[in-house]
C-alpha positions as CSV (number, residue, x, y, z in Angstrom):
1,X,84.0,122.5,112.7
2,X,81.8,122.8,109.4
3,X,79.0,119.7,109.1
4,X,80.3,119.8,105.4
5,X,84.5,118.3,106.8
6,X,83.1,114.7,107.8
7,X,82.6,113.5,104.8
8,X,84.6,110.6,105.7
9,X,82.1,107.4,106.5
10,X,84.1,105.7,109.2
11,X,83.1,101.9,110.9
12,X,83.7,101.9,114.4
13,X,84.9,98.5,116.1
14,X,84.7,96.8,119.5
15,X,87.1,94.4,120.4
16,X,86.5,92.3,123.8
17,X,88.7,90.5,124.7
18,X,88.7,86.5,125.5
19,X,90.2,85.0,128.8
20,X,93.3,82.8,127.8
21,X,93.1,80.4,130.9
22,X,96.1,81.3,131.9
23,X,95.8,84.4,133.5
24,X,95.5,86.6,131.2
25,X,93.3,87.5,127.4
26,X,93.5,87.2,124.5
27,X,92.3,89.3,121.8
28,X,88.6,88.8,119.9
29,X,87.5,89.4,116.9
30,X,86.4,92.4,115.9
31,X,82.8,93.6,115.9
32,X,80.5,96.9,114.7
33,X,79.6,99.1,117.0
34,X,78.5,102.1,114.3
35,X,79.2,103.6,111.2
36,X,79.4,106.9,111.4
37,X,81.3,110.2,109.1
38,X,84.1,111.6,110.2
39,X,87.0,114.1,108.9
40,X,89.9,111.2,108.9
41,X,93.6,113.4,108.5
42,X,97.5,113.0,109.4
43,X,98.3,115.5,112.3
44,X,100.8,117.8,110.6
45,X,103.8,119.7,112.8
46,X,104.4,119.7,116.4
47,X,101.8,117.9,117.6
48,X,102.3,114.6,114.8
49,X,105.6,115.0,116.6
50,X,104.7,114.9,120.5
51,X,102.4,111.8,119.2
52,X,105.3,110.8,117.7
53,X,106.8,109.9,120.4
54,X,104.3,108.6,122.3
55,X,103.4,105.4,119.0
56,X,105.7,105.1,117.2
57,X,104.0,105.2,114.3
58,X,102.4,107.8,112.2
59,X,100.0,109.8,114.4
60,X,96.0,110.9,112.6
61,X,92.9,112.1,113.8
62,X,89.6,111.6,113.4
63,X,87.1,114.4,114.1
64,X,83.0,113.2,114.9
65,X,80.3,114.1,116.2
66,X,79.8,113.0,119.7
67,X,77.8,110.1,120.1
68,X,76.0,109.1,123.6
69,X,74.9,105.8,122.5
70,X,78.4,103.8,121.9
71,X,81.1,104.5,124.1
72,X,84.9,104.5,121.9
73,X,88.0,103.9,124.1
74,X,91.7,103.1,123.8
75,X,90.3,99.0,122.7
76,X,88.4,100.7,119.7
77,X,88.9,100.3,116.6
78,X,88.6,102.7,113.8
79,X,88.0,101.5,109.2
80,X,88.2,104.2,106.9
81,X,89.2,103.4,103.0
82,X,90.4,99.9,103.9
83,X,92.6,100.7,106.7
84,X,92.3,99.7,109.9
85,X,93.4,102.7,112.8
86,X,94.3,101.9,116.7
87,X,92.5,104.4,119.4
88,X,95.3,105.9,121.3
89,X,92.9,109.1,123.2
90,X,89.6,110.8,123.1
91,X,89.7,114.1,123.1
92,X,86.2,116.0,123.9
93,X,86.3,119.2,121.5
94,X,86.0,122.2,124.0
95,X,84.2,119.9,126.3
96,X,80.5,120.4,125.2
97,X,80.1,117.5,124.3
98,X,79.0,118.1,120.4
99,X,82.2,116.7,118.8
100,X,84.5,114.3,119.6
101,X,88.7,114.2,118.2
102,X,89.9,110.6,117.8
103,X,93.9,110.3,118.2
104,X,94.8,107.1,116.4
105,X,97.6,105.2,114.0
106,X,97.4,102.9,111.9
107,X,97.6,99.3,112.8
108,X,99.9,97.2,110.7
């Protein structure tokens, strides 16, 4: 991907659950892990339909450069333009560990 396409400032947040004392967890307060430059765009066509069936919301992709100093998993949140996105899956583009594609959907 052309580095110029990574023009959206995105905040990555982590949410750590806390024990509720009854065998479950309550969602903790999100804490900022990093601020990155990425490309945020809605998915289109067949690919959106595939992910839409899984998560029930319109999916987005966030493309970013790979960073080994942070961990991104299905509990990670991404904040862009005052909108919060929940992670569905993380894909390493071309398995070369240069860029990641995060499939996510807007948190309501």
